[in-house]
C-alpha positions in Angstrom: -0.5 11.9 5.7 0.6 12.0 2.1 0.6 15.6 0.8 -0.5 14.4 -2.7 -3.5 12.5 -1.4 -7.1 13.6 -2.0 -7.7 13.7 1.7 -4.8 16.0 2.4 -6.0 18.4 -0.4 -9.5 18.3 1.0 -8.3 19.3 4.4 -6.0 22.0 3.0 -9.0 23.5 1.2 -11.3 23.1 4.2 -8.9 24.8 6.6 -6.8 27.1 4.4 -5.2 29.0 7.4 -3.9 25.8 8.9 -0.3 25.1 8.3 0.9 22.2 6.1 2.8 20.8 9.1 -0.4 20.6 11.2 -2.5 19.0 8.5 0.3 16.5 7.6 0.6 15.5 11.3 -3.2 15.5 11.9 -3.1 18.3 14.5 -6.6 19.6 14.9 -8.5 21.2 17.8 -12.0 20.3 19.1 -14.1 22.6 16.9 -12.2 21.4 13.8 -12.7 17.8 14.7 -16.4 18.3 15.3 -16.6 20.0 11.9 -15.0 17.0 10.2 -17.2 14.6 12.0 -20.3 16.4 10.8 -18.9 16.8 7.2 -20.8 14.4 4.8 -18.0 14.6 2.2 -15.4 13.4 4.8 -17.6 10.5 5.8 -16.8 8.0 3.0 -13.0 7.3 2.8 -11.9 5.4 -0.3 -10.4 2.3 1.2 -11.9 -0.3 3.7 -9.0 0.3 6.1 -9.5 4.1 6.1 -13.2 3.5 6.7 -12.5 1.3 9.7 -10.0 3.8 11.1 -12.4 6.8 10.5 -15.3 4.9 12.2 -13.1 4.1 15.2 -11.8 7.6 15.4 -15.2 9.1 15.1 -16.7 6.9 17.9 -13.8 7.6 20.2 -13.8 11.4 19.7 -17.6 11.6 19.9 -17.4 9.9 23.3 -14.6 12.1 24.4 -15.7 15.5 23.0 -19.4 14.8 23.5 -22.1 15.0 20.9 -22.2 18.4 19.1 
């Protein structure tokens, strides 16, 4: 993840105690993933490709982690 992107900065502000390394590499635990899935602001990525990736990720993790 690009450290200058709006998405990176949003995650940095949302999880201020999480290291830059973990945010950059997308290392999150179950409760953090659930929090992002429920976050309305994180729901609408700017590009069509990001929207497709987010939708696929959300469907996969919801099935894996269960509905919260």
